[in-house]
C-alpha positions in Angstrom: 71.9 6.3 20.4 68.3 5.9 21.8 68.1 6.8 25.4 65.6 4.2 26.4 64.2 1.0 24.8 61.4 -1.0 26.3 60.1 -4.5 25.8 56.3 -4.6 25.3 54.2 -7.8 24.9 51.3 -7.4 22.5 49.0 -9.3 24.8 45.7 -7.4 24.3 43.7 -6.1 21.5 45.3 -2.6 21.7 48.8 -4.1 21.6 48.1 -6.4 18.7 46.5 -3.5 16.7 49.8 -1.6 17.3 51.8 -4.6 16.2 49.9 -4.9 12.9 50.0 -1.1 12.3 53.8 -1.0 12.5 54.3 -3.6 9.8 51.6 -2.0 7.6 53.4 1.4 7.9 56.8 -0.2 7.0 55.4 -1.9 3.9 53.7 1.3 2.8 56.9 3.4 3.3 59.1 0.9 1.4 56.5 0.8 -1.4 58.0 -2.3 -3.0 57.1 -5.5 -1.2 53.6 -6.9 -0.6 52.7 -8.1 2.9 51.3 -11.7 2.5 51.4 -12.3 6.3 49.2 -9.5 7.5 46.0 -11.5 7.1 47.6 -14.6 8.8 48.7 -12.5 11.7 45.1 -11.2 12.1 44.0 -14.8 12.2 46.7 -15.7 14.7 45.7 -12.8 16.9 42.0 -13.9 16.7 42.9 -17.1 18.7 40.5 -19.0 16.3 43.1 -21.0 14.4 43.4 -24.7 15.3 47.1 -24.5 14.3 47.9 -22.0 17.1 46.5 -24.4 19.8 49.7 -26.4 19.6 52.0 -23.4 19.3 53.0 -21.2 22.2 53.0 -17.6 20.9 54.3 -14.3 22.4 54.2 -11.1 20.2 57.1 -8.9 21.3 57.6 -5.2 20.4 60.7 -3.1 21.3 59.7 0.5 21.7 61.7 3.7 22.1 61.1 6.5 24.7 58.3 7.9 22.6 56.6 4.5 22.5 57.4 4.1 18.8 58.1 0.5 17.7 61.7 0.0 16.6 61.4 -3.8 15.9 59.0 -6.6 16.6 58.4 -10.3 16.0 56.4 -13.2 17.3 58.3 -15.6 19.5 56.9 -19.1 19.0 57.5 -22.6 20.3 55.7 -25.5 18.5 54.8 -28.5 20.6 56.0 -30.8 17.9 59.3 -28.9 17.3 60.4 -28.3 20.9 64.1 -28.0 20.2 63.5 -24.6 18.4 62.3 -21.3 19.7 61.2 -19.3 16.6 61.4 -15.6 15.9 58.6 -15.2 13.3 57.2 -12.3 11.4 60.2 -10.1 12.2 60.2 -6.5 11.1 62.4 -3.5 12.0 63.4 0.0 11.0 66.9 0.7 9.9 69.8 1.1 12.4 67.8 -0.9 15.0 70.8 -3.0 16.2 70.3 -2.2 19.9 66.6 -2.9 19.8 67.1 -6.2 17.8 69.6 -7.3 20.5 67.0 -6.9 23.1 64.4 -8.7 21.0 66.8 -11.7 20.4 67.7 -11.9 24.1 64.0 -12.0 24.9 63.4 -14.7 22.4 66.2 -16.8 23.7 65.0 -16.2 27.3 61.6 -17.6 26.4 63.2 -20.5 24.5 65.3 -21.5 27.5 62.2 -21.3 29.7 60.5 -23.7 27.3 63.5 -26.1 27.2 64.5 -25.2 23.6 68.1 -25.6 22.4 68.3 -23.3 19.4 66.8 -20.1 18.1 65.7 -20.0 14.5 64.8 -16.8 12.6 62.8 -17.2 9.4 60.5 -20.1 10.2 56.8 -19.1 10.4 55.4 -21.6 12.9 55.6 -24.4 10.3 57.4 -24.7 7.0 54.0 -24.9 5.3 53.5 -21.3 6.2 56.9 -20.1 5.1 60.6 -20.4 5.5 63.4 -18.0 5.0 64.2 -14.3 4.7 64.9 -12.9 1.2 68.6 -12.9 0.5 68.9 -11.6 -3.1 66.9 -9.5 -5.6 66.0 -7.0 -2.9 64.8 -4.6 -5.6 62.1 -7.0 -6.9 58.6 -7.3 -5.7 58.0 -10.6 -3.8 55.7 -13.3 -5.3 52.7 -14.6 -3.4 53.6 -16.3 -0.1 57.3 -15.4 -0.5 59.1 -13.0 1.9 60.0 -9.5 1.0 62.5 -7.8 3.3 65.4 -5.3 2.9 69.0 -6.5 2.9 69.8 -4.9 6.3 67.6 -7.5 8.1 70.1 -10.2 7.0 73.1 -7.9 7.6 72.2 -7.7 11.2 71.8 -11.4 11.8 75.1 -12.0 10.1 76.8 -9.4 12.2 75.3 -11.2 15.2 77.2 -14.3 14.2 74.3 -16.6 13.5 74.5 -19.8 11.4 72.9 -19.9 8.0 70.7 -22.3 6.2 70.5 -21.5 2.5 67.5 -21.9 0.2 67.1 -21.5 -3.6 64.3 -20.7 -6.0 64.1 -21.1 -9.8 62.5 -19.3 -12.7 61.2 -20.2 -16.1 60.7 -17.2 -18.4 58.5 -18.8 -21.0 56.2 -21.8 -21.1 57.3 -23.7 -24.2 57.6 -27.3 -25.4 60.7 -28.1 -23.4 59.1 -31.2 -22.1 58.2 -32.4 -25.6 61.4 -34.4 -25.9 60.2 -36.5 -23.0 56.8 -37.0 -24.5 57.1 -40.8 -25.0 58.5 -41.3 -21.5 55.8 -39.1 -20.0 53.0 -40.8 -21.9 54.3 -44.2 -20.8 54.5 -43.3 -17.1 51.3 -41.4 -17.2 49.5 -44.5 -18.5 50.4 -46.3 -15.3 48.9 -43.7 -12.9 45.6 -41.9 -12.5 45.7 -38.1 -12.0 43.0 -36.2 -10.1 42.6 -32.6 -9.3 41.4 -31.6 -5.8 37.7 -32.2 -5.4 36.1 -29.5 -3.2 32.8 -31.5 -3.1 34.9 -34.0 -1.1 37.0 -31.4 0.6 37.8 -33.4 3.8 38.8 -36.6 1.9 41.2 -34.8 -0.4 42.6 -32.5 2.3 43.4 -35.6 4.4 45.2 -37.2 1.4 47.3 -34.0 1.1 48.2 -34.1 4.8 49.1 -37.8 4.7 51.4 -37.4 1.7 53.1 -34.4 3.3 53.7 -36.3 6.5 54.9 -39.4 4.7 57.2 -37.5 2.3 58.7 -34.7 4.5 59.1 -36.4 7.8 62.9 -36.0 7.6 62.8 -32.5 6.1 64.6 -29.9 8.1 62.1 -28.0 10.3 59.2 -30.1 9.2 57.0 -31.6 11.9 53.8 -33.7 11.5 50.6 -31.9 10.5 47.2 -32.9 11.7 44.2 -32.9 9.5 42.6 -29.7 11.0 45.8 -27.7 10.3 45.7 -28.4 6.6 41.9 -28.0 6.4 42.3 -24.5 7.7 45.2 -23.7 5.3 43.6 -25.2 2.2 40.2 -23.4 2.9 42.1 -20.1 2.8 44.0 -21.0 -0.4 40.9 -22.2 -2.2 39.3 -18.8 -1.8 41.7 -18.0 -4.7 42.9 -21.4 -6.1 41.0 -23.5 -8.6 40.7 -27.2 -8.0 43.4 -28.0 -10.6 46.0 -26.1 -8.6 46.4 -29.3 -6.5 46.9 -32.4 -8.6 47.2 -35.9 -7.1 48.8 -39.1 -8.6 47.2 -42.4 -7.7 48.6 -45.9 -8.3 46.0 -48.7 -8.1 43.8 -46.2 -6.1 46.6 -45.5 -3.6 47.7 -41.8 -3.4 51.4 -41.7 -4.2 52.2 -38.0 -5.0 50.9 -34.5 -5.5 51.9 -31.1 -6.9 50.6 -27.8 -5.7 50.8 -24.6 -7.7 48.8 -21.4 -8.0 49.0 -18.1 -9.9 51.1 -15.3 -8.4 48.3 -13.5 -6.7 50.6 -10.7 -5.7 50.2 -9.4 -9.3 46.7 -8.4 -8.1 48.1 -6.1 -5.4 50.0 -2.8 -5.5 53.5 -2.5 -4.1 53.4 -1.7 -0.4 49.9 -3.2 0.1 48.8 -5.8 2.6 47.2 -8.7 0.8 43.7 -9.2 1.9 40.0 -9.6 1.2 39.8 -6.9 -1.5 42.2 -9.0 -3.6 39.8 -11.9 -3.4 37.1 -9.9 -5.0 39.6 -8.5 -7.5 40.5 -12.0 -8.4 36.9 -12.9 -9.0 35.6 -9.8 -10.7 38.7 -8.2 -12.2 40.0 -8.7 -15.7 43.7 -8.7 -14.9 45.6 -11.6 -16.3 48.2 -13.1 -14.0 51.3 -13.9 -16.0 53.3 -15.9 -13.5 52.5 -19.2 -11.8 54.1 -20.4 -8.6 54.9 -24.1 -8.1 54.8 -24.4 -4.3 55.6 -28.0 -3.6 55.5 -31.5 -4.8 55.7 -34.7 -2.9 56.2 -38.3 -4.1 56.4 -41.4 -1.9 60.0 -42.7 -1.8 59.2 -45.9 -3.7 57.9 -43.9 -6.7 60.6 -41.2 -6.9 62.8 -43.2 -9.2 60.2 -44.0 -11.9 59.8 -40.5 -13.3 56.6 -39.5 -11.4 57.9 -35.9 -10.5 58.5 -35.3 -14.3 54.9 -36.3 -15.1 53.5 -34.1 -12.3 55.3 -31.1 -13.6 54.1 -32.0 -17.1 50.5 -32.0 -15.7 51.1 -28.5 -14.3 52.6 -27.2 -17.5 49.6 -28.5 -19.5 47.2 -27.0 -17.0 48.9 -23.6 -17.1 48.1 -23.2 -20.8 44.5 -22.8 -19.8 45.2 -19.8 -17.7 47.3 -17.6 -20.0 50.3 -17.9 -17.8 53.6 -17.3 -19.5 56.2 -17.9 -16.8 56.8 -20.0 -13.7 58.6 -19.5 -10.4 59.4 -22.2 -7.9 59.0 -21.8 -4.2 62.1 -22.2 -1.9 64.2 -25.3 -2.0 66.8 -26.1 0.6 70.2 -25.6 -1.0 71.4 -29.1 0.2 68.4 -30.8 -1.4 70.3 -32.3 -4.3 67.3 -34.1 -5.9 65.0 -31.1 -6.0 67.7 -28.6 -7.1 68.9 -31.0 -9.9 65.3 -31.4 -11.0 64.7 -27.6 -11.2 68.1 -27.0 -12.9 67.0 -29.5 -15.6 63.6 -27.9 -16.3 63.9 -24.2 -15.4 65.8 -21.4 -17.0 67.7 -20.0 -14.1 68.5 -20.0 -10.4 66.4 -17.1 -9.1 65.9 -15.6 -5.7 67.8 -16.9 -2.7 66.6 -17.1 0.9 68.2 -17.7 4.2 67.3 -19.0 7.7 69.3 -18.0 10.7 70.1 -20.2 13.7 71.8 -19.9 17.0 72.4 -22.2 19.9 70.9 -20.8 23.1 
């Protein structure tokens, strides 16, 4: 047992540098997962993000008597999700139970001070930035924007008696003509809508359409809270360093935006296992010759009144058609809440298999 454990707040440049160095060391030692959050954490610590202006953030580290970090995380409370105190960007060494106890107690203490009712582990400020800890396939490298963590993270929270929210993802091993049997239906529905890819020359206009459709479609989604235009402008500007305009496709009905689908190549295929994803991969994407074989379908949204007319099917058909231009051979979905019957049924119909599972942990405080 460690003789002494200390709470440290990474409130200055030195502390934040140490916070980042700890996770970088862990990923390198594990030499499997790719850290997709390192860059975002640097942005958060820069205090330049508009998103963080509406989120109270406390980076917490638990250190031993040698001032070595045992576990860490960012404790966050979003103005628009005040019932939850979040423990985000959690990382730990093995056998860190005592230190994690201290971290959780500190998170709950901050939450009570802020009037929160529940602690949530696995939410990254907003669902658009990530949700869940990996809960299966621990021996597989994580895809871009998906968590990569060892099983003992979850073992600890389960031992702590926390409630669980389950999430699923799906995988398609080969792009084929599986949608061909729906060709007549797709053609008919498609004729009633106009489909447009994101137009970077009109970035603000299309970004605002994306935000509005998210807010209209996901208002009742667990953990979702309303985004403002600046939040998504920031996020999309980062994504479009890599993405092409046809990675975000909109559906219009009589010039009214009624749905969209967002996908991108699995950019983690550009990184080595154990790396922190960053600027060098941007240049590797531009100048390298490596073909990315997997596409990631991140989200789709359709206004309620258009869900029953087959529009989701046509949106995925648009993506499958687009992927043929990129040499992509397989497709992975992002996370889907296990109790979302519509989205799970849709993926079961058009994907080959249930793939990775994820979990979010909650506790009343």
